[in-house]
Gaussian input, Z-matrix of N, CA and C with variables (Angstrom, degrees):
# hf/3-21g

backbone

0 1
 N
 C     1     B1
 C     2     B2     1     A1
 N     3     B3     2     A2     1     D1
 C     4     B4     3     A3     2     D2
 C     5     B5     4     A4     3     D3
 N     6     B6     5     A5     4     D4
 C     7     B7     6     A6     5     D5
 C     8     B8     7     A7     6     D6
 N     9     B9     8     A8     7     D7
 C    10    B10     9     A9     8     D8
 C    11    B11    10    A10     9     D9
 N    12    B12    11    A11    10    D10
 C    13    B13    12    A12    11    D11
 C    14    B14    13    A13    12    D12
 N    15    B15    14    A14    13    D13
 C    16    B16    15    A15    14    D14
 C    17    B17    16    A16    15    D15
 N    18    B18    17    A17    16    D16
 C    19    B19    18    A18    17    D17
 C    20    B20    19    A19    18    D18
 N    21    B21    20    A20    19    D19
 C    22    B22    21    A21    20    D20
 C    23    B23    22    A22    21    D21
 N    24    B24    23    A23    22    D22
 C    25    B25    24    A24    23    D23
 C    26    B26    25    A25    24    D24
 N    27    B27    26    A26    25    D25
 C    28    B28    27    A27    26    D26
 C    29    B29    28    A28    27    D27
 N    30    B30    29    A29    28    D28
 C    31    B31    30    A30    29    D29
 C    32    B32    31    A31    30    D30
 N    33    B33    32    A32    31    D31
 C    34    B34    33    A33    32    D32
 C    35    B35    34    A34    33    D33
 N    36    B36    35    A35    34    D34
 C    37    B37    36    A36    35    D35
 C    38    B38    37    A37    36    D36
 N    39    B39    38    A38    37    D37
 C    40    B40    39    A39    38    D38
 C    41    B41    40    A40    39    D39
 N    42    B42    41    A41    40    D40
 C    43    B43    42    A42    41    D41
 C    44    B44    43    A43    42    D42
 N    45    B45    44    A44    43    D43
 C    46    B46    45    A45    44    D44
 C    47    B47    46    A46    45    D45
 N    48    B48    47    A47    46    D46
 C    49    B49    48    A48    47    D47
 C    50    B50    49    A49    48    D48
 N    51    B51    50    A50    49    D49
 C    52    B52    51    A51    50    D50
 C    53    B53    52    A52    51    D51
 N    54    B54    53    A53    52    D52
 C    55    B55    54    A54    53    D53
 C    56    B56    55    A55    54    D54
 N    57    B57    56    A56    55    D55
 C    58    B58    57    A57    56    D56
 C    59    B59    58    A58    57    D57
 N    60    B60    59    A59    58    D58
 C    61    B61    60    A60    59    D59
 C    62    B62    61    A61    60    D60
 N    63    B63    62    A62    61    D61
 C    64    B64    63    A63    62    D62
 C    65    B65    64    A64    63    D63
 N    66    B66    65    A65    64    D64
 C    67    B67    66    A66    65    D65
 C    68    B68    67    A67    66    D66
 N    69    B69    68    A68    67    D67
 C    70    B70    69    A69    68    D68
 C    71    B71    70    A70    69    D69
 N    72    B72    71    A71    70    D70
 C    73    B73    72    A72    71    D71
 C    74    B74    73    A73    72    D72
 N    75    B75    74    A74    73    D73
 C    76    B76    75    A75    74    D74
 C    77    B77    76    A76    75    D75
 N    78    B78    77    A77    76    D76
 C    79    B79    78    A78    77    D77
 C    80    B80    79    A79    78    D78
 N    81    B81    80    A80    79    D79
 C    82    B82    81    A81    80    D80
 C    83    B83    82    A82    81    D81
 N    84    B84    83    A83    82    D82
 C    85    B85    84    A84    83    D83
 C    86    B86    85    A85    84    D84
 N    87    B87    86    A86    85    D85
 C    88    B88    87    A87    86    D86
 C    89    B89    88    A88    87    D87
 N    90    B90    89    A89    88    D88
 C    91    B91    90    A90    89    D89
 C    92    B92    91    A91    90    D90
 N    93    B93    92    A92    91    D91
 C    94    B94    93    A93    92    D92
 C    95    B95    94    A94    93    D93
 N    96    B96    95    A95    94    D94
 C    97    B97    96    A96    95    D95
 C    98    B98    97    A97    96    D96
 N    99    B99    98    A98    97    D97
 C   100   B100    99    A99    98    D98
 C   101   B101   100   A100    99    D99
 N   102   B102   101   A101   100   D100
 C   103   B103   102   A102   101   D101
 C   104   B104   103   A103   102   D102
 N   105   B105   104   A104   103   D103
 C   106   B106   105   A105   104   D104
 C   107   B107   106   A106   105   D105
 N   108   B108   107   A107   106   D106
 C   109   B109   108   A108   107   D107
 C   110   B110   109   A109   108   D108
 N   111   B111   110   A110   109   D109
 C   112   B112   111   A111   110   D110
 C   113   B113   112   A112   111   D111
 N   114   B114   113   A113   112   D112
 C   115   B115   114   A114   113   D113
 C   116   B116   115   A115   114   D114
 N   117   B117   116   A116   115   D115
 C   118   B118   117   A117   116   D116
 C   119   B119   118   A118   117   D117
 N   120   B120   119   A119   118   D118
 C   121   B121   120   A120   119   D119
 C   122   B122   121   A121   120   D120
 N   123   B123   122   A122   121   D121
 C   124   B124   123   A123   122   D122
 C   125   B125   124   A124   123   D123
 N   126   B126   125   A125   124   D124
 C   127   B127   126   A126   125   D125
 C   128   B128   127   A127   126   D126
 N   129   B129   128   A128   127   D127
 C   130   B130   129   A129   128   D128
 C   131   B131   130   A130   129   D129
 N   132   B132   131   A131   130   D130
 C   133   B133   132   A132   131   D131
 C   134   B134   133   A133   132   D132
 N   135   B135   134   A134   133   D133
 C   136   B136   135   A135   134   D134
 C   137   B137   136   A136   135   D135
 N   138   B138   137   A137   136   D136
 C   139   B139   138   A138   137   D137
 C   140   B140   139   A139   138   D138
 N   141   B141   140   A140   139   D139
 C   142   B142   141   A141   140   D140
 C   143   B143   142   A142   141   D141
 N   144   B144   143   A143   142   D142
 C   145   B145   144   A144   143   D143
 C   146   B146   145   A145   144   D144
 N   147   B147   146   A146   145   D145
 C   148   B148   147   A147   146   D146
 C   149   B149   148   A148   147   D147
 N   150   B150   149   A149   148   D148
 C   151   B151   150   A150   149   D149
 C   152   B152   151   A151   150   D150
 N   153   B153   152   A152   151   D151
 C   154   B154   153   A153   152   D152
 C   155   B155   154   A154   153   D153
 N   156   B156   155   A155   154   D154
 C   157   B157   156   A156   155   D155
 C   158   B158   157   A157   156   D156
 N   159   B159   158   A158   157   D157
 C   160   B160   159   A159   158   D158
 C   161   B161   160   A160   159   D159
 N   162   B162   161   A161   160   D160
 C   163   B163   162   A162   161   D161
 C   164   B164   163   A163   162   D162
 N   165   B165   164   A164   163   D163
 C   166   B166   165   A165   164   D164
 C   167   B167   166   A166   165   D165
 N   168   B168   167   A167   166   D166
 C   169   B169   168   A168   167   D167
 C   170   B170   169   A169   168   D168
 N   171   B171   170   A170   169   D169
 C   172   B172   171   A171   170   D170
 C   173   B173   172   A172   171   D171
 N   174   B174   173   A173   172   D172
 C   175   B175   174   A174   173   D173
 C   176   B176   175   A175   174   D174
 N   177   B177   176   A176   175   D175
 C   178   B178   177   A177   176   D176
 C   179   B179   178   A178   177   D177
 N   180   B180   179   A179   178   D178
 C   181   B181   180   A180   179   D179
 C   182   B182   181   A181   180   D180
 N   183   B183   182   A182   181   D181
 C   184   B184   183   A183   182   D182
 C   185   B185   184   A184   183   D183
 N   186   B186   185   A185   184   D184
 C   187   B187   186   A186   185   D185
 C   188   B188   187   A187   186   D186
 N   189   B189   188   A188   187   D187
 C   190   B190   189   A189   188   D188
 C   191   B191   190   A190   189   D189
 N   192   B192   191   A191   190   D190
 C   193   B193   192   A192   191   D191
 C   194   B194   193   A193   192   D192
 N   195   B195   194   A194   193   D193
 C   196   B196   195   A195   194   D194
 C   197   B197   196   A196   195   D195
 N   198   B198   197   A197   196   D196
 C   199   B199   198   A198   197   D197
 C   200   B200   199   A199   198   D198
 N   201   B201   200   A200   199   D199
 C   202   B202   201   A201   200   D200
 C   203   B203   202   A202   201   D201
 N   204   B204   203   A203   202   D202
 C   205   B205   204   A204   203   D203
 C   206   B206   205   A205   204   D204
 N   207   B207   206   A206   205   D205
 C   208   B208   207   A207   206   D206
 C   209   B209   208   A208   207   D207
 N   210   B210   209   A209   208   D208
 C   211   B211   210   A210   209   D209
 C   212   B212   211   A211   210   D210
 N   213   B213   212   A212   211   D211
 C   214   B214   213   A213   212   D212
 C   215   B215   214   A214   213   D213
 N   216   B216   215   A215   214   D214
 C   217   B217   216   A216   215   D215
 C   218   B218   217   A217   216   D216
 N   219   B219   218   A218   217   D217
 C   220   B220   219   A219   218   D218
 C   221   B221   220   A220   219   D219
 N   222   B222   221   A221   220   D220
 C   223   B223   222   A222   221   D221
 C   224   B224   223   A223   222   D222
 N   225   B225   224   A224   223   D223
 C   226   B226   225   A225   224   D224
 C   227   B227   226   A226   225   D225
 N   228   B228   227   A227   226   D226
 C   229   B229   228   A228   227   D227
 C   230   B230   229   A229   228   D228
 N   231   B231   230   A230   229   D229
 C   232   B232   231   A231   230   D230
 C   233   B233   232   A232   231   D231
 N   234   B234   233   A233   232   D232
 C   235   B235   234   A234   233   D233
 C   236   B236   235   A235   234   D234
 N   237   B237   236   A236   235   D235
 C   238   B238   237   A237   236   D236
 C   239   B239   238   A238   237   D237
 N   240   B240   239   A239   238   D238
 C   241   B241   240   A240   239   D239
 C   242   B242   241   A241   240   D240
 N   243   B243   242   A242   241   D241
 C   244   B244   243   A243   242   D242
 C   245   B245   244   A244   243   D243
 N   246   B246   245   A245   244   D244
 C   247   B247   246   A246   245   D245
 C   248   B248   247   A247   246   D246
 N   249   B249   248   A248   247   D247
 C   250   B250   249   A249   248   D248
 C   251   B251   250   A250   249   D249
 N   252   B252   251   A251   250   D250
 C   253   B253   252   A252   251   D251
 C   254   B254   253   A253   252   D252
 N   255   B255   254   A254   253   D253
 C   256   B256   255   A255   254   D254
 C   257   B257   256   A256   255   D255
 N   258   B258   257   A257   256   D256
 C   259   B259   258   A258   257   D257
 C   260   B260   259   A259   258   D258

   B1=1.4406
   B2=1.5288
   B3=1.3155
   B4=1.4578
   B5=1.5238
   B6=1.3108
   B7=1.4626
   B8=1.5185
   B9=1.3165
   B10=1.4652
   B11=1.5260
   B12=1.3193
   B13=1.4603
   B14=1.5273
   B15=1.3303
   B16=1.4624
   B17=1.5246
   B18=1.3014
   B19=1.4644
   B20=1.5201
   B21=1.3085
   B22=1.4555
   B23=1.5113
   B24=1.3443
   B25=1.4667
   B26=1.5232
   B27=1.3166
   B28=1.4639
   B29=1.5158
   B30=1.3142
   B31=1.4597
   B32=1.5278
   B33=1.3292
   B34=1.4559
   B35=1.5304
   B36=1.3276
   B37=1.4667
   B38=1.5249
   B39=1.3351
   B40=1.4641
   B41=1.5178
   B42=1.3309
   B43=1.4675
   B44=1.5217
   B45=1.3046
   B46=1.4694
   B47=1.5284
   B48=1.3295
   B49=1.4656
   B50=1.5227
   B51=1.3241
   B52=1.4603
   B53=1.5203
   B54=1.3205
   B55=1.4689
   B56=1.5247
   B57=1.3306
   B58=1.4708
   B59=1.5276
   B60=1.3158
   B61=1.4620
   B62=1.5257
   B63=1.3202
   B64=1.4668
   B65=1.5196
   B66=1.3190
   B67=1.4671
   B68=1.5219
   B69=1.3186
   B70=1.4655
   B71=1.5315
   B72=1.3045
   B73=1.4681
   B74=1.5337
   B75=1.3289
   B76=1.4615
   B77=1.5294
   B78=1.3324
   B79=1.4637
   B80=1.5252
   B81=1.3417
   B82=1.4639
   B83=1.5262
   B84=1.3374
   B85=1.4633
   B86=1.5254
   B87=1.3131
   B88=1.4505
   B89=1.5162
   B90=1.3354
   B91=1.4460
   B92=1.5124
   B93=1.3245
   B94=1.4503
   B95=1.5235
   B96=1.3336
   B97=1.4605
   B98=1.5301
   B99=1.3092
   B100=1.4723
   B101=1.5248
   B102=1.3289
   B103=1.4627
   B104=1.5217
   B105=1.3290
   B106=1.4794
   B107=1.5399
   B108=1.3389
   B109=1.4627
   B110=1.5222
   B111=1.3417
   B112=1.4632
   B113=1.5141
   B114=1.3268
   B115=1.4553
   B116=1.5191
   B117=1.3144
   B118=1.4602
   B119=1.5242
   B120=1.3045
   B121=1.4597
   B122=1.5225
   B123=1.3208
   B124=1.4639
   B125=1.5312
   B126=1.3100
   B127=1.4656
   B128=1.5272
   B129=1.3175
   B130=1.4668
   B131=1.5340
   B132=1.3122
   B133=1.4649
   B134=1.5247
   B135=1.3074
   B136=1.4558
   B137=1.5177
   B138=1.3047
   B139=1.4642
   B140=1.5255
   B141=1.3332
   B142=1.4656
   B143=1.5295
   B144=1.3144
   B145=1.4606
   B146=1.5280
   B147=1.3061
   B148=1.4560
   B149=1.5221
   B150=1.3219
   B151=1.4575
   B152=1.5196
   B153=1.3258
   B154=1.4675
   B155=1.5281
   B156=1.3346
   B157=1.4664
   B158=1.5298
   B159=1.3271
   B160=1.4668
   B161=1.5220
   B162=1.3356
   B163=1.4606
   B164=1.5243
   B165=1.3187
   B166=1.4579
   B167=1.5194
   B168=1.3266
   B169=1.4601
   B170=1.5227
   B171=1.3144
   B172=1.4622
   B173=1.5244
   B174=1.3363
   B175=1.4628
   B176=1.5288
   B177=1.2993
   B178=1.4613
   B179=1.5265
   B180=1.3078
   B181=1.4735
   B182=1.5334
   B183=1.3286
   B184=1.4617
   B185=1.5325
   B186=1.3278
   B187=1.4646
   B188=1.5255
   B189=1.3085
   B190=1.4651
   B191=1.5247
   B192=1.3299
   B193=1.4703
   B194=1.5303
   B195=1.3340
   B196=1.4697
   B197=1.5284
   B198=1.3346
   B199=1.4529
   B200=1.5188
   B201=1.3288
   B202=1.4635
   B203=1.5196
   B204=1.3346
   B205=1.4622
   B206=1.5186
   B207=1.3417
   B208=1.4678
   B209=1.5298
   B210=1.3206
   B211=1.4592
   B212=1.5267
   B213=1.3160
   B214=1.4628
   B215=1.5130
   B216=1.3256
   B217=1.4573
   B218=1.5307
   B219=1.3164
   B220=1.4698
   B221=1.5285
   B222=1.3194
   B223=1.4706
   B224=1.5306
   B225=1.3122
   B226=1.4675
   B227=1.5269
   B228=1.3271
   B229=1.4688
   B230=1.5307
   B231=1.3272
   B232=1.4671
   B233=1.5293
   B234=1.3419
   B235=1.4555
   B236=1.5353
   B237=1.3235
   B238=1.4662
   B239=1.5193
   B240=1.3392
   B241=1.4713
   B242=1.5221
   B243=1.3264
   B244=1.4590
   B245=1.5249
   B246=1.3200
   B247=1.4759
   B248=1.5277
   B249=1.3125
   B250=1.4649
   B251=1.5163
   B252=1.3443
   B253=1.4677
   B254=1.5157
   B255=1.3358
   B256=1.4541
   B257=1.5222
   B258=1.3365
   B259=1.4726
   B260=1.5065
   A1=107.84
   A2=114.71
   A3=122.04
   A4=108.17
   A5=117.16
   A6=121.18
   A7=109.32
   A8=116.95
   A9=121.46
   A10=110.52
   A11=117.07
   A12=121.52
   A13=112.96
   A14=118.27
   A15=122.19
   A16=112.30
   A17=118.16
   A18=121.32
   A19=113.84
   A20=118.94
   A21=120.51
   A22=112.56
   A23=114.62
   A24=120.46
   A25=113.41
   A26=117.15
   A27=121.06
   A28=109.96
   A29=116.01
   A30=120.62
   A31=111.06
   A32=116.68
   A33=120.16
   A34=110.81
   A35=117.41
   A36=120.99
   A37=110.59
   A38=116.82
   A39=121.20
   A40=110.99
   A41=116.28
   A42=121.12
   A43=110.90
   A44=116.09
   A45=121.01
   A46=110.78
   A47=116.71
   A48=121.22
   A49=111.20
   A50=117.70
   A51=120.69
   A52=110.71
   A53=117.85
   A54=121.10
   A55=111.28
   A56=116.53
   A57=120.33
   A58=110.60
   A59=117.15
   A60=121.49
   A61=111.69
   A62=117.13
   A63=120.60
   A64=110.24
   A65=117.34
   A66=121.34
   A67=112.13
   A68=116.69
   A69=121.63
   A70=111.62
   A71=116.81
   A72=124.95
   A73=112.38
   A74=116.31
   A75=121.33
   A76=111.03
   A77=115.81
   A78=122.33
   A79=108.05
   A80=116.46
   A81=119.20
   A82=112.13
   A83=116.91
   A84=121.07
   A85=109.77
   A86=115.90
   A87=121.71
   A88=109.68
   A89=115.90
   A90=118.60
   A91=112.60
   A92=115.18
   A93=122.90
   A94=106.99
   A95=116.70
   A96=121.02
   A97=113.12
   A98=118.34
   A99=120.72
   A100=111.38
   A101=116.45
   A102=121.17
   A103=113.14
   A104=116.82
   A105=123.06
   A106=111.19
   A107=115.38
   A108=122.56
   A109=108.53
   A110=117.44
   A111=120.83
   A112=110.03
   A113=115.79
   A114=120.73
   A115=111.28
   A116=115.40
   A117=120.57
   A118=110.66
   A119=116.18
   A120=120.56
   A121=111.74
   A122=117.30
   A123=121.11
   A124=113.15
   A125=118.23
   A126=122.31
   A127=111.01
   A128=116.41
   A129=120.23
   A130=111.37
   A131=118.07
   A132=120.95
   A133=110.01
   A134=116.61
   A135=121.30
   A136=113.08
   A137=116.54
   A138=120.25
   A139=112.11
   A140=117.47
   A141=120.94
   A142=113.48
   A143=118.58
   A144=119.50
   A145=112.29
   A146=116.04
   A147=121.60
   A148=110.06
   A149=116.47
   A150=122.30
   A151=111.48
   A152=117.56
   A153=119.65
   A154=113.16
   A155=118.00
   A156=122.01
   A157=112.76
   A158=117.49
   A159=120.69
   A160=112.57
   A161=113.97
   A162=122.09
   A163=107.24
   A164=115.71
   A165=120.37
   A166=110.21
   A167=115.34
   A168=121.76
   A169=110.78
   A170=115.23
   A171=121.79
   A172=110.17
   A173=116.36
   A174=120.15
   A175=109.76
   A176=115.11
   A177=121.58
   A178=111.77
   A179=116.23
   A180=120.53
   A181=110.48
   A182=116.75
   A183=121.08
   A184=111.24
   A185=116.72
   A186=121.30
   A187=111.16
   A188=117.36
   A189=121.73
   A190=110.53
   A191=117.18
   A192=121.23
   A193=110.37
   A194=117.37
   A195=121.77
   A196=112.03
   A197=117.55
   A198=121.02
   A199=115.49
   A200=117.53
   A201=121.95
   A202=110.17
   A203=115.69
   A204=121.40
   A205=109.34
   A206=117.56
   A207=120.91
   A208=112.62
   A209=115.94
   A210=123.23
   A211=109.17
   A212=116.38
   A213=120.95
   A214=113.27
   A215=117.18
   A216=121.54
   A217=111.85
   A218=118.14
   A219=121.20
   A220=113.66
   A221=117.85
   A222=121.20
   A223=109.01
   A224=115.16
   A225=121.19
   A226=113.37
   A227=117.97
   A228=120.41
   A229=110.94
   A230=116.77
   A231=120.75
   A232=110.78
   A233=116.41
   A234=120.61
   A235=110.33
   A236=117.14
   A237=120.47
   A238=110.90
   A239=116.81
   A240=120.76
   A241=109.97
   A242=116.58
   A243=121.20
   A244=110.98
   A245=115.40
   A246=120.58
   A247=111.16
   A248=116.73
   A249=120.63
   A250=112.54
   A251=116.81
   A252=120.54
   A253=115.69
   A254=117.92
   A255=119.79
   A256=113.50
   A257=117.49
   A258=119.97
   A259=107.96
   D1=135.37
   D2=178.82
   D3=-122.12
   D4=127.97
   D5=175.45
   D6=-82.55
   D7=144.63
   D8=-179.96
   D9=-57.45
   D10=-38.38
   D11=-178.59
   D12=-65.87
   D13=-17.86
   D14=179.77
   D15=-83.14
   D16=-4.88
   D17=-173.59
   D18=-84.68
   D19=-14.34
   D20=-179.75
   D21=162.27
   D22=174.40
   D23=-177.45
   D24=-88.09
   D25=-28.56
   D26=-178.64
   D27=-117.17
   D28=162.04
   D29=179.40
   D30=-60.62
   D31=-39.57
   D32=179.80
   D33=-65.86
   D34=-41.72
   D35=178.55
   D36=-64.64
   D37=-40.02
   D38=178.46
   D39=-62.10
   D40=-45.34
   D41=-179.58
   D42=-62.87
   D43=-44.33
   D44=-179.34
   D45=-62.51
   D46=-46.50
   D47=-179.41
   D48=-65.74
   D49=-39.10
   D50=178.36
   D51=-63.54
   D52=-43.09
   D53=177.40
   D54=-60.53
   D55=-39.50
   D56=177.21
   D57=-61.66
   D58=-46.55
   D59=-179.51
   D60=-63.18
   D61=-38.71
   D62=177.41
   D63=-65.85
   D64=-45.30
   D65=179.27
   D66=-63.42
   D67=-33.28
   D68=178.62
   D69=-82.94
   D70=1.01
   D71=-179.09
   D72=60.67
   D73=31.48
   D74=175.21
   D75=-92.36
   D76=-11.03
   D77=177.57
   D78=-135.99
   D79=127.95
   D80=176.42
   D81=-134.32
   D82=-12.71
   D83=-179.29
   D84=-135.79
   D85=153.15
   D86=175.92
   D87=-116.90
   D88=160.10
   D89=-179.85
   D90=-148.64
   D91=168.70
   D92=177.91
   D93=-113.25
   D94=113.84
   D95=-174.93
   D96=-67.80
   D97=-28.14
   D98=179.25
   D99=-75.48
   D100=-42.15
   D101=-176.35
   D102=-91.46
   D103=-11.84
   D104=-178.45
   D105=58.04
   D106=48.05
   D107=178.47
   D108=-121.52
   D109=139.26
   D110=174.17
   D111=-122.82
   D112=154.46
   D113=179.28
   D114=-162.43
   D115=-172.06
   D116=-178.93
   D117=-71.53
   D118=157.65
   D119=179.91
   D120=-69.45
   D121=-20.20
   D122=-178.82
   D123=-95.17
   D124=3.45
   D125=-177.99
   D126=-64.55
   D127=129.83
   D128=-179.49
   D129=-66.71
   D130=-31.53
   D131=177.11
   D132=-66.94
   D133=-42.64
   D134=-179.75
   D135=-66.57
   D136=-33.35
   D137=-179.53
   D138=-68.36
   D139=-20.86
   D140=-178.42
   D141=-87.65
   D142=-10.76
   D143=-175.32
   D144=-72.18
   D145=157.87
   D146=178.75
   D147=-67.17
   D148=142.53
   D149=-178.95
   D150=-57.51
   D151=-40.04
   D152=-177.25
   D153=-67.31
   D154=-15.44
   D155=177.86
   D156=-95.61
   D157=-6.99
   D158=-174.81
   D159=-78.63
   D160=136.00
   D161=171.86
   D162=-134.21
   D163=160.56
   D164=-178.31
   D165=-130.54
   D166=146.35
   D167=-177.41
   D168=-125.46
   D169=150.52
   D170=176.64
   D171=-71.08
   D172=-40.37
   D173=-177.49
   D174=-156.56
   D175=177.79
   D176=-177.21
   D177=-66.22
   D178=-38.05
   D179=-179.51
   D180=-60.17
   D181=-43.17
   D182=179.13
   D183=-60.83
   D184=-40.78
   D185=179.37
   D186=-66.05
   D187=-43.21
   D188=-179.19
   D189=-65.65
   D190=-43.53
   D191=178.60
   D192=-61.47
   D193=-33.69
   D194=179.21
   D195=-77.24
   D196=-2.64
   D197=176.40
   D198=91.75
   D199=19.39
   D200=-179.91
   D201=-95.36
   D202=154.84
   D203=177.28
   D204=-113.21
   D205=157.11
   D206=179.59
   D207=-67.88
   D208=149.76
   D209=176.72
   D210=-72.35
   D211=132.84
   D212=178.33
   D213=-74.88
   D214=-13.90
   D215=-178.49
   D216=-87.43
   D217=-52.19
   D218=-173.25
   D219=-101.47
   D220=-12.63
   D221=-178.58
   D222=-129.34
   D223=60.57
   D224=-171.43
   D225=-60.03
   D226=-43.59
   D227=-178.67
   D228=-64.95
   D229=-46.02
   D230=179.33
   D231=-65.27
   D232=-37.00
   D233=178.36
   D234=-63.54
   D235=-43.57
   D236=179.09
   D237=-61.90
   D238=-41.04
   D239=176.90
   D240=-61.61
   D241=-46.10
   D242=179.55
   D243=-60.62
   D244=-45.30
   D245=-177.79
   D246=-64.12
   D247=-33.65
   D248=179.64
   D249=-86.39
   D250=3.99
   D251=174.74
   D252=85.12
   D253=17.57
   D254=-178.19
   D255=-90.98
   D256=-12.41
   D257=178.49
   D258=-105.67

C-alpha cells in the first residue's frame, strides 16, 4: 500500500510518480484510508476523495489483506460478493 502523500512534495511530483507506478504496474487500484474502500483508478467516486485519504494498491489481494472492501460503484460484482460474506 502506498499513501498519496508518500509520492512527493508537490502536486506535480505526486502526479508524475503515480504515473510511473501505474506504468510499472505497481499500482492498479486506489482506496480511501478513512472509509477502508478500494476501487478502480477511473472510479468517479474515488476521484472525489481528499488527497490525504488516498492510498494505492498493487492488486485486489493487497487491498483485502489491508482490510479494505470493494467499492459498490465501480466494482459491483466484487462488492456483492463482499456483502454476502464471500470475501
